[in-house]
Every structure is written in structure tokens, then in C-alpha cells.
C-alpha positions in Angstrom: 0.0 0.0 0.0 2.8 2.3 0.9 4.6 1.7 -2.4 1.3 2.3 -4.3 0.7 5.6 -2.5 4.3 6.6 -3.1 3.9 6.0 -6.8 0.7 8.0 -6.9 2.3 10.9 -5.0 5.4 10.7 -7.3 3.3 10.7 -10.4 1.2 13.6 -9.1 4.3 15.6 -8.3 5.8 14.9 -11.8 2.5 15.8 -13.4 2.4 19.0 -11.3 6.0 19.8 -12.4 5.1 19.3 -16.0 2.0 21.5 -15.7 4.0 24.1 -13.7 6.7 24.1 -16.3 4.2 24.5 -19.1 2.6 27.4 -17.3 5.9 29.0 -16.6 6.9 28.7 -20.3 3.6 30.1 -21.3 4.0 33.0 -19.0 7.5 33.6 -20.2 6.4 33.4 -23.8 3.5 35.8 -23.3 5.8 38.2 -21.4 8.8 38.2 -23.7 7.8 36.9 -27.1 6.6 39.5 -29.6 5.6 38.9 -33.2 8.8 38.3 -35.3 9.1 39.7 -38.8 11.7 38.9 -41.3 13.9 41.7 -42.6 15.8 42.8 -45.7 19.0 44.8 -45.7 19.9 47.8 -47.8 22.9 47.3 -50.1 26.4 47.3 -48.7 28.5 50.3 -49.8 32.1 51.4 -50.3 33.2 55.0 -50.6 36.3 56.9 -51.4 37.5 58.5 -48.1 39.4 61.7 -49.0 40.9 62.1 -45.6 42.4 58.7 -45.7 43.2 58.5 -49.4 41.5 55.1 -49.8 38.2 53.3 -50.4 36.6 52.2 -47.2 33.4 50.3 -46.2 30.5 52.6 -45.4 27.6 51.9 -43.0 24.1 53.1 -43.5 22.0 54.5 -40.6 18.9 56.6 -39.8 16.9 55.5 -42.9 14.2 58.0 -43.9 11.9 56.4 -46.6 9.9 58.5 -48.9 7.8 58.0 -52.0 8.1 60.8 -54.6 6.8 61.1 -58.2 9.4 62.8 -60.3 9.0 63.4 -64.0 5.9 61.2 -63.9 7.7 58.2 -62.3 6.9 57.1 -58.8 9.7 55.5 -56.8 10.7 54.8 -53.3 13.7 56.8 -52.0 15.6 56.0 -48.8 17.9 58.6 -47.4 20.5 57.5 -44.9 23.3 58.9 -42.9 26.6 57.0 -43.2 29.3 55.5 -40.9 33.0 55.4 -41.8 34.5 52.7 -39.8 38.0 53.2 -41.1 37.9 57.0 -40.3 37.0 56.2 -36.7 39.8 53.7 -36.6 42.6 56.0 -37.8 45.7 56.8 -35.8 45.4 58.7 -32.5 46.4 61.9 -34.1 44.0 61.6 -37.0 41.3 60.3 -34.8 41.4 63.3 -32.5 41.3 65.6 -35.5 38.6 63.9 -37.7 36.4 61.8 -35.4 32.8 62.8 -34.9 30.7 62.7 -31.8 31.4 59.7 -29.6 31.7 56.5 -31.8 30.3 58.0 -34.9 32.1 59.3 -38.0 29.5 60.5 -40.4 30.5 62.8 -43.2 27.7 62.5 -45.9 24.3 61.3 -46.8 23.3 58.6 -49.3 20.1 57.9 -51.2 18.8 54.6 -52.5 15.9 54.2 -55.0 13.6 51.4 -56.1 10.5 50.9 -58.2 10.1 47.3 -57.2 6.6 46.8 -55.7 7.9 44.1 -53.3 11.2 46.0 -52.4 13.4 43.0 -53.1 16.8 43.9 -51.6 18.6 43.1 -54.9 16.6 45.7 -56.7 17.8 48.9 -55.0 19.8 51.4 -57.0 22.6 53.1 -55.1 23.5 56.7 -55.7 26.4 59.0 -54.9 26.7 61.0 -51.8 24.2 63.8 -52.0 25.4 66.2 -49.3 28.9 66.2 -47.8 29.7 68.0 -44.6 32.6 69.7 -46.3 30.2 71.4 -48.7 28.0 72.9 -45.9 29.1 76.6 -45.4 28.0 76.9 -41.7 29.1 73.4 -40.5 32.3 72.6 -38.7 34.8 71.1 -41.1 37.0 68.0 -40.5 40.0 70.2 -40.9 38.9 72.3 -37.9 39.9 69.4 -35.7 39.1 68.9 -32.0 36.5 66.2 -32.7 32.8 66.8 -33.5 33.7 67.0 -37.2 31.9 64.1 -38.9 28.4 64.9 -37.6 25.9 64.4 -40.4 23.2 62.7 -38.3 19.6 61.6 -39.2 18.2 63.5 -42.2 14.7 64.1 -43.7 13.5 65.1 -47.2 10.2 66.6 -48.3 8.9 68.0 -51.5 7.2 71.4 -51.7 6.2 72.6 -55.1 8.9 71.4 -57.5 11.7 71.7 -55.0 13.1 68.9 -52.7 14.3 70.0 -49.3 16.7 68.0 -47.2 16.8 68.8 -43.5 20.0 67.7 -41.7 21.7 68.3 -38.4 25.3 69.1 -37.8 27.5 71.3 -35.6 28.0 75.0 -36.2 31.5 76.1 -36.7 30.9 79.5 -35.0 29.7 78.3 -31.6 29.8 74.5 -31.6 26.0 74.1 -31.2 24.0 71.3 -32.7 21.6 72.8 -35.2 19.5 71.9 -38.3 20.2 73.1 -41.9 18.5 72.8 -45.2 19.7 71.8 -48.7 17.7 72.0 -51.9 17.5 70.2 -55.2 15.2 69.8 -58.2 15.6 66.1 -58.1 15.1 63.6 -55.3 18.5 62.2 -56.1 20.1 65.5 -55.8 22.6 67.0 -56.0 21.5 69.0 -53.0 23.0 72.4 -52.3 23.2 73.5 -48.7 22.0 77.0 -47.8 24.6 79.4 -46.4 23.0 79.4 -43.0 21.0 77.0 -40.9 17.4 77.4 -39.8 17.0 80.5 -37.5 17.8 79.9 -33.8 15.0 82.2 -32.8 12.3 80.9 -30.5 14.7 78.4 -28.8 15.5 76.5 -32.0 19.0 75.8 -30.9 20.9 72.6 -29.7 18.5 70.7 -31.9 19.0 67.6 -34.1 17.1 64.7 -35.9 14.6 66.7 -37.9 11.3 65.3 -39.3 9.1 67.7 -41.4 5.5 67.1 -42.4 2.6 69.1 -43.8 -0.7 68.9 -41.9 -3.5 70.6 -43.8 -2.0 73.8 -45.2 0.7 74.2 -42.5 4.2 72.7 -42.0 5.6 71.4 -38.8 9.0 70.2 -37.7 9.7 67.6 -35.1 13.1 67.3 -33.5 15.1 66.3 -30.5 16.6 68.6 -27.9 16.9 68.9 -24.1 13.6 68.4 -22.3 11.7 71.2 -20.4 11.2 69.0 -17.3 14.0 67.8 -15.0 14.4 64.0 -15.1 13.6 61.9 -12.1 14.9 58.5 -11.0 12.4 55.8 -12.3 12.7 53.8 -9.0 12.8 56.5 -6.3 11.2 59.5 -8.1 14.1 61.7 -6.9 15.3 64.5 -9.2 18.4 63.7 -11.3 21.5 65.7 -11.6 24.6 65.7 -13.8 28.0 64.9 -12.2 28.7 68.6 -12.0 25.6 69.2 -9.9 23.5 70.8 -12.7 20.0 69.5 -13.2 19.6 66.7 -15.7 17.2 67.2 -18.5 16.9 64.1 -20.7 16.7 64.5 -24.4 13.1 65.0 -25.5 10.9 65.3 -28.7 9.8 68.7 -29.6 7.5 70.2 -32.3 7.4 73.6 -33.8 5.6 75.4 -36.7 7.9 76.2 -39.6 7.4 78.4 -42.7 7.0 76.9 -46.1 10.4 78.2 -47.2 11.9 76.4 -44.1 13.9 79.3 -42.7 12.3 79.9 -39.3 10.3 78.2 -36.6 7.8 79.4 -33.9 5.5 78.1 -31.2 7.9 75.3 -29.9 6.5 72.6 -27.6 8.0 69.8 -25.7 5.7 66.8 -26.4 6.9 65.2 -23.1 6.8 61.7 -24.6 8.0 58.7 -22.5 9.3 60.9 -19.7 12.7 60.1 -17.9 14.0 58.3 -21.0 16.6 59.5 -23.6 14.6 60.2 -26.8 15.8 61.0 -30.3 15.1 60.2 -34.0 11.4 61.4 -34.4 9.7 60.6 -37.7 6.2 61.9 -38.5 3.9 60.2 -41.0 0.3 59.6 -41.9 -1.6 56.3 -42.0 -4.9 57.2 -43.6 -6.0 60.4 -41.9 -4.1 59.8 -38.6 -0.9 61.6 -37.9 1.6 59.3 -36.2 5.0 60.0 -34.6 7.7 57.4 -34.2 10.7 58.0 -32.0 13.6 56.2 -30.5 13.6 55.6 -26.8 16.2 54.2 -24.4 13.6 52.2 -22.4 13.9 48.6 -23.5 14.6 46.1 -20.8 16.6 42.9 -21.4 14.3 40.1 -22.5 14.9 36.4 -23.1 15.5 35.2 -26.6 13.9 32.0 -27.8 16.5 29.3 -27.9 18.7 31.0 -25.3 20.4 34.3 -24.6 18.8 37.7 -24.4 17.6 40.5 -26.7 19.5 43.7 -26.0 18.4 46.4 -23.5 18.4 50.0 -24.6 16.8 51.5 -27.6 13.5 50.6 -29.1 11.2 52.4 -31.5 7.9 53.8 -30.0 5.0 55.6 -31.5 2.3 58.1 -30.5 -0.8 59.4 -32.4 -2.2 62.9 -32.4 -5.6 63.3 -30.8 -6.8 65.7 -33.6 -4.9 65.8 -36.9 -6.3 69.3 -37.6 -4.8 70.6 -34.4 -1.3 69.0 -34.1 -0.5 71.0 -31.0 -3.2 69.0 -29.1 -1.9 66.3 -26.8 -0.3 63.2 -28.4 -1.6 59.8 -27.2 1.5 57.7 -26.2 -0.5 54.6 -25.2 0.2 52.8 -28.5 3.7 52.1 -27.0 6.4 50.0 -28.7 6.5 49.7 -32.4 9.9 48.0 -33.1 11.3 46.0 -30.2 15.0 46.0 -29.5 17.0 43.3 -31.5 20.5 42.6 -32.8 23.2 44.6 -31.1 22.7 47.2 -28.5 22.6 50.8 -29.8 20.5 53.5 -31.4 17.6 52.5 -33.7 16.2 55.4 -35.7 13.6 54.6 -38.4 10.7 55.6 -40.5 7.4 54.2 -41.9 6.2 54.6 -45.4 3.3 53.4 -47.6 4.4 51.8 -50.9 2.1 50.1 -53.4 -0.7 49.7 -50.8 1.6 48.1 -48.3 3.4 49.6 -45.3 7.1 49.2 -44.6 9.2 50.0 -41.5 12.8 51.1 -41.9 15.3 51.0 -39.1 19.0 50.1 -38.5 21.1 47.8 -36.4 24.7 48.1 -35.1 27.1 45.6 -36.6 29.9 46.6 -34.2 29.8 45.5 -30.6 28.6 48.0 -28.1 31.7 49.7 -26.5 33.9 49.5 -29.6 35.7 52.7 -30.6 33.7 52.9 -33.8 30.2 52.4 -35.0 29.2 50.6 -38.2 25.4 50.4 -38.7 23.2 48.8 -41.4 19.9 50.1 -42.6 17.1 47.4 -43.1 13.4 47.1 -43.4 10.3 44.9 -42.7 6.8 44.7 -44.1 4.4 45.6 -41.3 0.8 45.0 -40.2 -1.6 47.9 -39.7 -4.2 47.6 -37.0 -7.3 49.3 -38.5 -9.1 49.0 -35.2 -6.6 51.2 -33.4 -6.4 54.2 -35.6 -4.1 52.5 -38.1 -1.2 51.8 -35.7 1.7 49.7 -36.9 1.4 46.4 -35.0 4.5 45.9 -32.8 7.2 43.4 -34.0 10.7 42.3 -33.4 13.0 42.1 -36.5 14.4 38.6 -37.0 15.4 36.4 -40.0 17.1 38.0 -43.0 15.5 37.6 -46.4 15.6 39.3 -49.8 11.9 40.2 -50.0 10.3 41.0 -46.8 6.9 39.4 -46.0 4.5 39.3 -43.0 5.9 35.9 -42.0 9.3 35.1 -40.5 
């Protein structure tokens, strides 16, 4: 009898462990597993590096995807910033003289084009650099030295009338401030010619970067990153945060201002106060049907388990918000939609954009191919086909990029 009871107890315990394990796995799956989407990569590039006197591999980052009809032909255009790995890996003397901010050495912008309805990665046309920092009259030049030289960060391009306007951030040579300039062209492929001066710094438009410009009704608006207007607090204790020098810490935030149709000055700036107490950058404004959406990069992702072992990286993920009233963009943005592109690949920044192409929506973003902590950054632009949730004002359904393919699909 004792042996029979022991067998029953043992079997019960084993069954309980199996059930418990199944429940635990289910909870972990529900907690950590987001829908996976396959991804396609933009073409690899090499460029002539005048400062080094050699051809060097070139990374692509901050992809801004746009659809333009030029001379009666509709195409997809993707504008990217670029990483020069070899420039960042030069000797100590050259590195001090030419290196950009932190790990990034970014001297120009690239554009890719495609008329392929499915955006097969083999069908992108690559084009020459369209704006070099050396050609921008107001920007700090590489020959100025002291770092902060190769600073051509995330761009945007819009069409107004028959003119294409490129918005780009860099560092002013007169005061060392981050600011945003404009270059113009009569062709989406350029060449773009930078204006002599950046956008006016009036109304607080200074220490700004990562522009995104969009027309709502008859008015133009510019979204950008700069220091927030509210002092940051510790997420655990709620205590105010300070810099090492004792000054208040204001995390980078996403702002919006009105801008004139010639793109020379802004007014009525507003801190949107999205995702408070997190470092934000890389905004991108876009429409899905009649709803105005705003995507932005946020350092808020926690480390999560990866199926099959290991972890997805903590740090940056792409989030999105929707305007309450598209006819009144200054009304409050609803941030409840939350994450759009979950962290994946290597830890680091993940700027992106969303675009409609041939009745389908695509999400563009980038990954770091260098390990976090290296002395250089080398990023790669990529993209996925995405689902649109028509029941939630046309939001992009969240996903995590995964398997590499040539033609992106809604599977993995």
C-alpha cells in the first residue's frame, strides 16, 4: 500500500511539475515573445575616403523612406546617414582631428531608390553622396579638428512645389552648437545644395537635431530632438536627477514647432513630453490614412529572453504616438500605442521611418554591426513589411526584427 501511495504521489508531483513548467513557459512566452518579422537589408557600400586617401566600407543608418513622383515616375527613395568605420579607426592623431561625436564618423548622406513593388533587396539602385559636410558653409569642417567634425546625423527630405528640401543636423563652426540646416535640389536624387545658414535659432531652435518635417492641412511642422523642459527623475525612487557637475539633468526629448513653407524659421515650440525620464531621439512623423503618427527612438527597452537561449539587448526601441486631432497638431499626443519595433540585434541606437508603398506599409530602421563599446560604430539600414491595426487608428502592429530575407513578408 505504501509503495502504491508513493507511486501516486510521485506521479502527481511529476505531473504537477510538468504543468508548472508548461505554465511558466507560457507566461515567459506571453511576457517576452513579440511577433517576429523577417527583414531585408539595404545594399552594402564602399566609398572613397578623401581624408584617408583610400576606399573604405560605409555603413548606413537613420533610414528615412519617402515616396516621390518625379517626372511622372513614382519611386521609393531611402535617405541614410553613413558611418565610416576606417575613419574612426585611424591613428590617434587623425582620430582626434577627424572623429565625430562619440563613436560615430558621419560625413555625408546617401540615397537609394527602387520601383520594385515588393522591395526585393537586390533591386535597390545606389547613388552617390548627395550632401557632404565639407560642402556645408556653416558646419564645422573636418580640418577644424578637435573632434565633433563628422556629424551628419539623421536626415529628412520633403517636396514642396517642384523643390526637394533636405533637412539635416550638424554642428555649427561658429559656436559648436547642434543645429539643423536645409539643402535644396530639383531632383530627389540631388545633388542638394546646402544653404549658407541653418534654420534660424529664434524661439529656442538651438541645440536641436534629428529633424522630421511634415505638412498637416495647409501648415508645415518640424519635429526634432533637444533637451527636455522638465528635470528628469529616477524611475525607481522618483528623486530628481543631476549631472556629475551638480547641474539639473534634462533628458533629451521630442519637440514640435511650426515652420514656414520656405523652411527658414520656426515658432511656437512645444516639448511633447513623450516617454518621460528616458533619452529620446530620432522622431519621424507620418500619416496612416488620416491619422498623424509620430515614431521616436527611446532608451527604455529592458533585457528580455531570446527563444533558444540568450537575451535581446536592452536599450533603444522604437515607440510611437498618435495625435488626438490631426487638424490641431498642438493638441496632446496619445502615447498609449507604445512600442513599435522591439530591440533586437546589437545594443545601440535604432532610428527609423514608416512609409506606404504600393498599398503596403514598410518599417525602416537600423542595427549596429559593431559591438557596443567599440571605438567605432558601423550600422546597417534594413526594413520589414508591417501589419496595420485598423481597429486602433491605423497603428503599426509591434514586432521584433528577425530572419534575414531578400523580399520582406509578414511571416518570419
